[in-house]
C-alpha positions in Angstrom: 35.3 -4.4 -15.1 34.2 -0.8 -14.5 31.2 -0.2 -12.1 28.1 1.2 -13.8 27.1 4.7 -12.9 23.7 6.4 -13.1 23.4 9.8 -14.7 20.3 11.8 -13.9 19.0 13.4 -17.1 17.8 16.4 -15.1 20.9 18.1 -13.7 21.0 21.0 -11.3 19.3 19.6 -8.1 21.0 19.7 -4.7 24.0 17.4 -4.8 24.4 17.5 -8.6 27.7 18.7 -10.1 28.0 22.2 -11.4 30.5 24.8 -12.7 28.5 27.9 -11.9 25.3 29.0 -10.1 23.5 29.0 -13.4 24.0 25.2 -13.6 21.8 24.8 -10.4 18.2 24.3 -11.2 16.5 26.2 -8.5 17.0 30.0 -8.1 18.4 30.4 -4.6 20.8 27.4 -5.0 24.5 28.1 -5.4 27.4 26.2 -6.9 29.9 25.6 -4.2 33.0 23.5 -4.8 31.4 22.0 -7.9 28.2 20.9 -6.2 24.7 22.5 -6.2 23.8 23.5 -2.7 20.3 24.3 -1.5 19.3 27.0 1.0 20.5 26.2 4.6 18.4 25.9 7.7 16.3 29.1 8.4 17.2 30.6 5.0 14.6 32.1 2.7 12.8 29.9 0.2 9.9 29.8 -2.1 9.4 26.0 -2.5 10.7 23.0 -0.6 13.1 22.1 -3.5 15.0 25.3 -2.7 16.1 23.8 0.7 18.9 21.4 1.6 18.1 17.7 2.2 15.9 16.9 5.2 14.4 20.4 5.2 11.2 21.9 3.8 9.9 25.4 3.0 7.5 26.5 5.7 6.1 30.0 5.2 9.2 31.1 3.3 11.8 29.6 5.6 13.8 26.3 5.3 13.2 24.3 8.4 14.0 20.6 9.4 11.5 18.0 8.5 9.4 16.6 11.3 9.9 13.2 13.0 7.5 10.3 12.4 4.5 10.7 14.7 4.7 14.5 14.8 1.7 16.6 14.1 1.7 18.1 10.6 -0.4 20.2 8.2 1.4 19.3 4.9 3.1 16.3 3.3 6.4 18.2 2.8 6.8 18.6 6.6 7.3 14.9 6.9 10.2 14.5 4.6 10.8 12.0 1.8 10.1 8.9 3.8 6.7 9.8 5.3 3.4 11.5 4.5 1.2 13.7 6.6 -1.9 11.6 7.0 -5.2 13.1 8.3 -7.9 11.3 10.2 -10.6 12.5 7.8 -10.9 14.7 4.7 -12.0 17.6 7.0 -9.1 17.3 9.4 -6.7 20.4 9.5 -3.9 18.6 11.3 -2.5 15.1 10.6 0.4 12.9 11.7 3.7 12.1 10.0 3.4 8.5 9.0 6.1 6.4 7.6 5.5 5.2 4.0 4.2 1.7 3.7 3.7 1.4 7.5 -0.2 1.2 7.5 -1.7 -2.3 7.8 -3.6 -3.8 4.9 -7.0 -3.1 6.4 -6.3 0.7 6.6 -8.2 3.0 4.2 -6.4 6.0 2.7 -8.7 8.8 1.6 -8.0 11.6 -0.8 -9.7 14.9 0.1 -10.9 17.5 -2.4 -7.7 19.5 -1.7 -5.5 16.5 -2.6 -4.5 15.9 1.0 -4.3 12.3 2.2 -6.5 11.1 5.0 -6.8 7.7 6.6 -9.2 5.6 8.5 -7.0 3.7 11.0 -8.6 0.3 11.3 
């Protein structure tokens, strides 16, 4: 019996197979050894999707994501397994918080800018 494989309908993301640079979805990515590669650490970027895994685009530069508990100003800074949660909708700085780590009595707020805030109970 053959194992089942999953095929992502949207090809061209970092890690996807490719034959040429044009096969890679985001502009600065390159096709290297048949795989789409994102922009490396400290390389130039326009959006986080340009960067390699576990990096985000911060002011045009790919930098490593922050550790849980680190101060942050945007969700992308916390990587794929955490969010930048703010104490209130007016807070400028939050804390990288692991997804699903808040207790059931916590309230998560959505600010006008779309940033998440939380009232730690």
